[in-house]
TORZAZA-609156 format. One record per residue: x, y, z of N, C-alpha, C, CB in turn. Coordinates in steps of 0.001 Angstrom, whole numbers, padded with zeros to 6 digits, always signed. Glycine has a CB too. Layout:
BEGIN
XYZXYZXYZXYZ...
***
This chain:
BEGIN
-030039-013190-002577-028779-012654-002066-029046-011711-000896-028003-011921-003186-028230-011812+000152-028339-010891+001280-027886-009504+000844-027502-011387+002487-026785-009461+000104-026233-008197-000356-026233-008186-001881-024799-007976+000202-027143-007463-002503-027228-007479-003968-026048-006807-004652-028494-006811-004408-025231-006059-003893-024093-005349-004480-022826-006188-004505-023834-004076-003720-022902-007407-003977-021710-008244-003927-021273-008625-005343-021971-009510-003083-019955-008723-005552-019471-009034-006899-018076-009642-006803-019457-007760-007796-017625-010175-007928-016275-010700-008037-015970-011783-007020-015292-009592-007891-014748-011704-006434-014295-012732-005507-015110-012723-004224-012824-012542-005188-015849-011655-003944-016667-011589-002735-017684-012718-002668-017379-010255-002661-018067-013274-003846-018995-014404-003848-018433-015556-003006-019269-014878-005297-017109-015713-003008-016482-016838-002329-016176-016539-000866-015214-017226-003045-016267-015290-000462-015842-014900+000882-017037-014644+001781-014958-013660+000824-017900-015626+001931-019066-015484+002790-018717-015711+004247-020151-016444+002365-019763-015845+005081-019539-016015+006515-018716-017246+006834-020853-016091+007236-018915-018310+006061-018274-019582+006392-016914-019757+005723-019173-020723+005998-016411-018692+005082-015116-018806+004409-014031-019125+005439-014773-017495+003640-013226-020138+005163-012177-020544+006083-012582-021688+007001-011759-019377+006904-013834-022149+006910-014296-023275+007712-014519-024491+006808-015599-022911+008475-014351-025692+007390-014478-026925+006615-015863-027029+005987-014205-028149+007503-016902-026714+006735-018253-026647+006191-019112-025823+007149-018854-028080+005980-020418-025719+006850-021303-024879+007658-021380-025363+009106-022701-024851+007047-021323-026681+009315-021426-027234+010671-020300-026702+011557-021387-028778+010632-019075-026708+011034-017954-026256+011840-018045-024747+012112-016632-026593+011141-018592-024002+011165-018804-022575+011398-019792-022378+012543-019315-021877+010115-020917-023100+012505-021954-022960+013532-021401-023376+014895-023201-023811+013172-020657-024494+014949-020077-024943+016217-019130-023877+016783-019323-026283+016024-018276-023313+015917-017329-022294+016375-018061-021042+016837-016336-021942+015260-019068-020635+016073-019845-019443+016437-020501-019619+017798-020913-019148+015374-020982-020838+018085-021662-021131+019344-020713-021670+020411-022776-022125+019106-019416-021529+020153-018385-021924+021127-018462-023400+021498-018509-021084+022384-018838-024244+020510-018912-025697+020712-019721-026041+021965-017496-026295+020819-020839-025325+022146-021677-025490+023325-023138-025641+022913-021505-024297+024285-023833-026596+023516-025259-026775+023251-026010-025526+023713-025807-028050+023966-026809-024954+022833-027518-023726+023143-028799-023962+023934-027837-022998+021878-029113-025248+024215-030267-025572+025053-029833-025758+026505-030974-026844+024538-028912-026702+026736-028493-027002+028106-027245-026247+028531-028254-028474+028252-026543-025636+027572-025357-024856+027904-024128-025681+028207-025647-023994+029059-024145-026976+027860-023009-027838+028155-022231-028167+026881-023481-029126+028839-020957-028497+027065-020115-028829+025910-019313-030103+026145-019168-027674+025598-018746-030261+027321-017891-031412+027588-018709-032709+027594-017161-031234+028932-018193-033701+026892-018834-035005+026866-020113-035057+026058-019120-035436+028240-020397-034009+025287-021625-033949+024510-021344-034165+023021-022323-032606+024728-022240-034882+022362-022186-035014+020909-023045-033896+020326-022682-036439+020430-022441-033045+019531-023130-031852+019031-023682-032063+017628-022188-030658+019038-024822-031439+017376-025453-031456+016059-025923-030049+015722-026641-032464+016014-026197-029826+014447-026773-028541+014046-028275-028711+013857-026107-028006+012740-029035-027820+014450-030490-027869+014390-031017-026719+013535-031095-027813+015808-032017-026991+012702-032669-025960+011898-033725-025252+012752-033313-026576+010614-033507-023961+013015-034450-023214+013855-035835-023222+013224-033966-021759+014066-035928-022823+011972-037166-023029+011210-037031-024384+010537-037423-021867+010147-037877-025324+010933-037729-026689+010442-037707-026720+008914-038864-027572+010974-036944-027637+008380-036902-027781+006918-038275-028155+006372-035864-028845+006507-039043-028882+007165-040394-029248+006726-041308-028022+006614-041005-030264+007698-040904-026934+007253-041662-025687+007188-040984-024645+006307-041860-025126+008580-040030-025103+005497-039366-024194+004562-038084-023589+005074-040282-023109+004200-037575-024067+006207-036321-023548+006752-035143-023860+005850-036071-024117+008135-034212-022923+005751-033063-023078+004856-031869-023649+005603-032691-021734+004220-030806-023933+004833-029562-024424+005411-028578-023288+005678-028928-025455+004489-029044-022037+005629-028170-020910+005913-027757-020948+007388-028872-019566+005568-026554-020436+007684-026031-020545+009041-026842-019739+010045-024594-020095+009076-027576-018711+009590-028384-017962+010545-029685-018700+010876-028695-016571+009993-029909-019856+010225-031041-020716+010585-030557-021992+011269-031871-021066+009336-029264-022058+011558-028688-023228+012208-028178-022859+013591-027555-023821+011359-028297-023790+014523-027848-023543+015886-027332-024854+016469-028996-022951+016762-026404-024761+017404-025769-025944+017983-026618-026536+019106-024374-025595+018510-026921-027832+018988-027715-028545+019989-027089-029925+020195-029222-028665+019547-027019-030379+021442-026458-031702+021694-027527-032772+021461-025898-031794+023136-027101-034018+021340-028036-035103+021047-029020-035345+022187-027271-036378+020755-028629-034972+023417-029543-035139+024554-030711-034161+024485-028790-034953+025871-030497-033023+023835-031545-032006+023734-032223-032002+022364-030962-030635+024017-031553-032583+021368-032097-032606+020003-033043-033797+019877-030948-032689+018930-034158-033745+020599-035071-034881+020707-036393-034602+020007-035321-035220+022171-037132-035665+019793-038452-035546+019181-039394-034731+020061-039044-036932+018921-039279-034915+021376-040150-034183+022308-039906-032687+022227-039928-034667+023744-038655-032300+022091-038341-030870+022023-038763-030259+020694-036850-030648+022240-038968-031090+019668-039441-030599+018379-040956-030344+018383-039084-031597+017283-041652-030980+019318-043107-030887+019336-043574-029680+020140-043711-032164+019910-044847-029366+020025-045418-028224+020727-045161-028346+022224-046927-028112+020447-044657-027277+022828-044283-027296+024231-042808-027508+024443-045039-028353+024942-042095-027974+023409-040651-028180+023497-039882-026906+023187-040219-029286+022551-038647-026856+023619-037826-025664+023443-037540-025379+021970-036519-025815+024203-037325-026419+021170-037036-026215+019747-038273-025717+019012-036529-027519+019105-039434-026185+019417-040695-025699+018837-040883-024222+019184-041906-026540+019352-040544-023868+020412-040651-022472+020844-039713-021583+020044-040344-022346+022341-038474-022058+019801-037523-021273+019008-038080-020987+017617-036177-022012+018897-038719-021996+017019-039264-021809+015678-040370-020759+015698-039800-023141+015120-041253-020839+016685-042365-019888+016775-041865-018464+016997-043315-020288+017905-040761-018328+017742-040223-017004+018049-039229-016513+017002-039558-017023+019402-038914-017361+016004-037892-017037+015005-036587-016641+015712-038381-015886+014067-036136-017520+016586-034961-017246+017411-033792-016733+016578-034546-018500+018166-033153-015678+017070-031985-015111+016405-030711-015693+017009-031984-013569+016519-029781-016069+016175-028501-016566+016662-027564-015389+016867-027887-017599+015679-026580-015579+017724-025638-014489+017975-024741-014289+016762-024788-014775+019234-024250-013085+016622-023355-012771+015512-021956-013264+015842-023344-011250+015215-021293-013831+014859-019933-014345+015047-018967-013204+014778-019639-015573+014105-018475-012574+015849-017710-011334+015711-016197-011542+015634-018020-010430+016860-015735-012784+015827-014297-012994+015844-013613-012764+014495-014013-014375+016305-014248-013113+013338-013547-012953+012067-012993-011561+011794-014455-013316+010975-013722-010452+012073-013112-009137+011824-011816-008938+012600-014091-008034+012185-011803-009390+013868-010580-009262+014652-009473-010135+014075-010840-009634+016114-009827-011351+013669-008815-012247+013121-008272-011729+011799-009390-013644+012935-009113-011061+011015-008617-010467+009772-007594-009385+010073-009775-009887+008945-007846-008601+011122-006894-007572+011523-005601-008204+012009-007493-006677+012614-005738-009262+012828-004563-009950+013348-003766-010591+012223-004971-011005+014372-004483-011169+011243-003804-011793+010108-002947-010776+009356-004828-012427+009156-003488-009579+009206-002722-008530+008515-001456-008187+009288-003581-007265+008326-001563-008127+010607-000391-007834+011425+000667-008930+011269-000794-007686+012903+000221-010176+011205+001164-011285+011052+001891-011187+009726+000441-012631+011158+001151-010862+008657+001792-010769+007349+002696-009549+007234+000744-010729+006263+002394-008507+008007+003315-007371+008049+004632-007790+008700+002685-006183+008816+004524-008675+009691+005712-009140+010407+006467-010197+009613+005322-009698+011771+005718-011063+008891+006321-012130+008085+005798-012027+006652+006006-013542+008691+006338-011121+005852+005808-010877+004501+005929-012059+003546+006508-009712+003902+006777-013024+003845+006958-014178+002956+006073-015365+003336+008411-014610+002967+005222-015157+004312+004337-016243+004746+003304-016552+003667+003632-015874+006070+002812-017783+003664+001819-018239+002685+000467-018379+003391+002253-019601+002026-000583-017908+002754-001918-017949+003357-002479-019370+003317-002874-016976+002629-003039-019797+004439-003787-021041+004503-004939-020825+005478-002875-022248+004942-005886-021756+005543-007087-021529+006336-007418-022717+007235-008259-021233+005426-008181-022430+008269-008499-023423+009282-009343-024578+008798-009185-022774+010394-009947-024446+007618-010785-025537+007111-009973-026798+006846-011495-025106+005834-008657-026649+006734-007809-027802+006448-007323-028511+007714-006620-027366+005625-007468-027857+008851-006811-028382+010056-007396-029697+010549-006894-027369+011157-008708-029847+010502-009324-031064+011052-008812-032316+010358-010843-030994+010928-008854-032310+009034-008425-033496+008293-006932-033747+008472-008758-033345+006805-006127-032692+008388-004677-032878+008502-004284-033310+009912-003941-031585+008127-004963-032755+010903-004654-033121+012283-004939-034593+012536-005454-032259+013255-006030-035100+011955-006365-036513+012110-005371-037400+011377-007776-036781+011603-004877-036917+010232-003897-037697+009484-002597-037857+010276-003613-037035+008130-002196-036789+010985-000956-036853+011761-001187-037543+013103-000390-035442+011983-002448-037598+013532-002759-038259+014791-002636-037360+016001-001878-039430+014968-002937-036064+015842-002848-035121+016950-004233-034823+017513-002166-033821+016498-004288-034577+018817-005550-034176+019420-005829-032702+019112-005526-034422+020948-007059-032273+019355-007425-030904+019023-006962-029945+020122-008946-030790+018814-006005-029110+019799-005581-027994+020641-005211-026853+019700-004369-028390+021586-005186-025631+020213-004775-024501+019386-003330-024688+018896-004910-023179+020178-002516-025252+019764-001113-025476+019420-000998-026458+018257-000333-025999+020641-001737-027571+018329-001678-028579+017272-002311-028073+015981-002371-029860+017724-003364-027257+016099-003958-026663+014902-002943-025778+014188-005213-025849+015265-002161-025053+014960-001133-024197+014367-000075-025026+013650-000476-023326+015441+000216-026203+014192+001211-027087+013568+000724-027575+012208+001517-028291+014481-000501-028097+012154-000977-028671+010900-001318-027593+009875-002194-029545+011156-001689-026401+010328-002020-025321+009395-000780-024884+008627-002633-024122+010146+000397-025154+009207+001652-024767+008551+002088-025781+007500+002753-024602+009586+001219-026786+007226+001456-027795+006181+002503-028829+006561+001878-027120+004908+002804-028955+007842+003719-030011+008287+003022-031363+008129+004169-029783+009774+003688-032321+007529+003100-033651+007315+003606-034675+008314+003394-034132+005911+004723-034376+008970+005264-035280+009986+006008-034441+011015+006208-036364+009350+005911-034815+012275+006557-034057+013346+007873-034729+013716+005630-033945+014590+008965-034005+013519+010293-034539+013837+010860-033910+015110+011252-034302+012665+010474-032653+015377+010975-031968+016564+009958-030925+017003+012356-031312+016291+009915-030654+018277+009002-029656+018812+009645-028272+018688+008639-029971+020293+009016-027318+018010+009627-025991+017856+009784-025308+019205+008786-025113+016918+010875-024552+019359+011150-023929+020652+011041-022404+020607+012530-024324+021127+010424-021887+019550+010267-020437+019461+008831-020106+019109+011234-019834+018418+008280-019050+019729+006919-018635+019413+006834-017120+019367+005924-019198+020439+005818-016648+018661+005558-015212+018552+004137-014950+019033+005760-014701+017081+004000-014070+020002+002695-013680+020515+002383-012265+020042+002654-013770+022070+001239-012101+019375+000777-010772+018970-000454-010462+019807+000458-010700+017417-000344-009448+020641-001402-009134+021593-001881-007695+021381-000908-009339+023048-003202-007525+021404-003769-006196+021234-003885-005500+022589-005147-006276+020546-003585-004202+022600-003675-003406+023823-004603-002222+023562-002260-002919+024289-005647-002105+024357-006607-001008+024167-006164+000199+024985-008048-001446+024575-005839+001290+024304-005398+002500+024992-006570+003350+025456-004502+003317+024086-007671+003304+024725-008807+004158+025055-009747+003432+026010-009560+004583+023778-010133+004135+027057-011060+003563+028027-012465+003971+027633-010728+004025+029480-013338+002982+027400-014680+003276+026900-015635+003741+027994-015248+002058+026225-015359+003398+029243-016305+003690+030311-015955+004972+031074-016365+002525+031272-015518+006006+030341-015150+007252+030994-016378+007981+031527-014388+008147+030029-017466+007931+030775-018671+008620+031222-019498+007699+032110-019504+009102+030018-019909+008217+033261-020646+007407+034220-021932+008114+034635-019779+007105+035449-022978+007369+034787-024227+007926+035310-024288+007773+036825-025442+007241+034658-023590+006769+037351-023486+006581+038796-022015+006435+039156-024306+005337+039269-021669+006868+040337-020273+006838+040760-019794+005421+041001-020085+007665+042015-018571+005145+040577-017973+003846+040844-017569+003740+042311-016758+003614+039934-017266+002526+042719-016827+002292+044090-015574+003116+044367-016561+000785+044337-015586+003823+045481-014430+004627+045851-014509+006070+045376-013197+004000+045307-015550+006415+044617-015716+007783+044127-016968+008407+044741-015802+007806+042578-016871+009690+045061-018015+010393+045625-018967+010886+044544-017547+011559+046469-018404+011239+043383-019206+011777+042300-018988+010961+041030-018867+013254+042058-020027+010789+040199-019838+010090+038919-018994+010924+037963-021198+009766+038273-018294+010258+037087-017431+010946+036124-018259+011339+034901-016223+010044+035708-018943+012467+034966-019823+012910+033885-019090+013756+032851-020986+013696+034454-017912+014221+033176-017170+015094+032250-016128+014329+031448-016490+016219+033020-016111+013008+031557-015159+012149+030846-013709+012501+031197-015373+012267+029333-013493+012880+032433-012146+013211+032891-011360+011937+033143-012195+014078+034166-010130+011897+032652-009274+010724+032844-008523+010847+034176-008270+010571+031660-008481+009750+034921-007623+009764+036092-006194+009450+035657-008119+008749+037161-005283+009515+036598-003861+009380+036247-003563+008044+035573-002993+009528+037496-004183+006972+036041-003889+005651+035481-004322+005546+034026-004573+004567+036301-005328+006320+033625-005835+006239+032255-005268+007322+031350-007337+006329+032260-004303+008091+031844-003648+009092+031016-002806+008394+029946-002770+010037+031881-002954+008770+028685-002221+008049+027631-000746+008429+027527-002878+008294+026307-000347+009548+028139+001020+010045+027958+001516+010654+029264+001087+011091+026807+002802+010406+029600+003353+010987+030818+004875+011051+030730+002918+010174+032052+005412+012263+030760+006858+012519+030817+007656+011730+029780+007376+012190+032193+007227+011824+028531+007967+011193+027437+007607+009755+027150+009393+011258+027722+006731+009171+027944+006320+007788+027745+004834+007732+027391+006612+006946+029006+004478+006729+026584+003087+006517+026165+002618+005151+026646+002944+006631+024617+001302+005018+026770+000739+003703+027063+001201+002690+026016-000806+003767+027110+001510+001507+026440+001928+000378+025612+003360+000500+025097+000995+000236+024448+004118+001510+025550+005534+001575+025191+006266+000368+025766+006174+002893+025700+007189-000154+024991+008031-001251+025453+009213-000655+026206+008510-002145+024261+009391-001063+027452+010426-000460+028288+011227-001538+029007+009802+000508+029305+012361-001114+029530+013210-001997+030327+013253-001464+031749+014648-002105+029725+013086-002365+032700+013161-002018+034115+014173-002940+034779+011762-002128+034805+015382-002430+035016+016426-003249+035629+016592-004579+034897+016106-003500+037104+016736-004509+033587+016956-005665+032705+015717-006543+032529+018084-006506+033246+014581-006117+033061+013324-006813+032797+012548-006022+031745+012481-006985+034109+011993-006721+030761+011288-006071+029657+009786-006187+029858+011698-006686+028305+009094-005072+029640+007646-005085+029778+006999-003950+029013+007257-005008+031232+005686-003794+029210+004904-002780+028504+004152-001919+029519+003912-003441+027501+004075-000615+029260+003381+000307+030149+001878+000113+029991+003784+001778+029853+001198-000183+031102-000249-000385+031067-001018+000748+031731-000600-001687+031733-000316+001633+032421-000980+002761+033068+000030+003635+033770-002035+002278+034058-000414+004817+034179+000476+005756+034849-000059+006107+036228+000653+007025+034010+000845+006498+037100+000490+007029+038399+001338+008268+038628+000697+005971+039531+001111+008982+039678+001870+010200+039927+003348+009868+040123+001314+010944+041159+004151+010224+039117+005585+009986+039193+006036+008615+038744+006032+010197+040562+005106+007765+038317+005503+006425+037936+004587+005787+036913+005566+005568+039136+004752+004480+036710+003965+003756+035713+003787+002321+036169+004639+003809+034317+002779+001654+035578+002545+000233+035805+003109-000518+034604+001013-000078+036014+003928-001517+034868+004585-002273+033801+004218-003744+033926+006126-002087+033851+003823-004357+032807+003549-005791+032789+004490-006486+031818+002080-006064+032406+004936-007684+032187+005835-008437+031320+005059-009281+030320+006753-009326+032150+005746-010112+029562+005110-010912+028511+004103-011907+029071+006164-011653+027712+004213-012250+030365+003284-013178+031000+002131-012454+031673+004011-014034+032013+001981-011157+031379+000909-010324+031932+001035-010177+033448-000455-010918+031579+002272-010191+033947+002543-010021+035375+003187-008662+035606+003456-011159+035909+002849-008019+036721+003425-006717+037026+004912-006843+037351+002680-006063+038193+005698-005921+036820+007115-005832+037150+007260-004838+038295+007973-005402+035904+007883-005258+039379+008083-004390+040533+009573-004243+040818+007347-004945+041771+009911-003224+041576+011297-003001+041950+011686-003941+043083+011522-001536+042360+012946-004361+043157+013389-005281+044210+013086-004736+045603+014887-005552+044076+012492-005583+046431+012201-005195+047802+010963-004345+047967+013346-004473+048354+010256-004053+046870+009051-003225+046932+007807-004086+046729+009105-002102+045873+006746-003805+047480+005515-004567+047356+004501-003891+046432+004905-004776+048721+004640-002573+046214+003689-001877+045358+004043-002071+043882+003653-000381+045705+003029-001896+043019+003184-002194+041599+003822-001058+040808+001848-002521+041005+003756+000155+041300+004254+001292+040538+005782+001263+040434+003794+002602+041184+006257+001671+039262+007692+001798+039021+007972+003254+038666+008178+000826+037879+008931+003862+039345+009254+005261+039091+009713+005495+037660+010321+005727+040051+009345+006646+037100+009714+006970+035720+011219+006946+035524+009166+008337+035331+011967+007329+036536+013431+007366+036422+014034+005975+036266+014032+008047+037641+013260+004948+036594+013753+003564+036464+013453+002953+035099+013141+002692+037547+012751+003694+034228+012349+003164+032925+013342+003550+031840+010955+003662+032556+013596+002605+030936+014391+002884+029736+013560+002499+028524+015759+002107+029754+013310+003465+027657+012462+003220+026488+013152+002307+025484+012085+004541+025817+012438+001254+025072+012942+000353+024037+012282+000630+022695+012713-001101+024441+010964+000877+022703+010270+001208+021458+008885+001754+021769+010168-000030+020535+008412+002642+020891+007030+003111+020957+006156+002116+020196+006886+004562+020367+004967+001835+020712+004034+000931+020037+002698+001624+019861+003861-000386+020830+001913+001126+018935+000550+001613+018804-000347+000774+019726+000063+001543+017309-001230-000021+019144-002123-000834+019970-001754-002313+019942-003557-000659+019510-000523-002622+019561-000142-004030+019425+001167-004295+020149-000018-004421+017943+001292-005520+020649+002520-005968+021289+003017-007211+020560+002294-006257+022805+004299-007213+020207+004912-008361+019540+005904-008972+020515+005615-007948+018188+005616-010202+020951+006455-010841+021952+007000-012146+021366+005659-011102+023271+008307-012199+021180+008947-013404+020651+009698-014067+021789+009907-013072+019455+009621-015377+021857+010273-016095+022939+010917-017362+022412+009276-016424+024051+012147-017615+022799+012844-018862+022475+013043-019634+023770+014219-018589+021760+012467-020846+023830+012546-021650+025049+013914-022322+025137+011416-022711+025083
***
């Protein structure tokens, strides 16, 4: 066991939980890209054992890596080949960091739709093939909802988008372009100020009947982006800033944006 303290239902919630099998987990972790040639389109992908099974390598996902059939060759397995080199170096695979974010996003969705039923992506491949749909995020969302036949295309969607209020690169060892001195005191410039004259970053506001979110502040104004991530500007103006007097607060938000649209 990797974690000897694991117990109860945690036995079932390993790295590959929610995936059809280990292969699909490895492909997703490696972004469906061959880790030798770096290509994905038009390639047939396989999982390769970094430590060969003949040498005691396991089927654990941290010993598996995505390789296309053009690179998964006998020559590459032999001394001098890239796969042989990986084994000698005990190559480390990258960590699959998306699940923690998706768990957070899933919680937000259930807060918004408390009557929703949990299902997982491991079911999408088989169901999508049964309905005859190609692989897209949109089609995966359709089959994950347990639809068995498509009668009409839905015309409403909900976008949940994360907004980072804190700027991580406040401290600088060298000055950025346009600055004479590096920011060693972690001083925020006006655009990175989280609060200004009653408004906060990521507040939902209305600007002349256009709805958007505050992404930054300037002296006397703010930067507003709409649901399509486009800046909202005042009529006849070329600059992006919108004066504070032109803003009407719709709601305060934390680090999330909920955008619903009916086509």
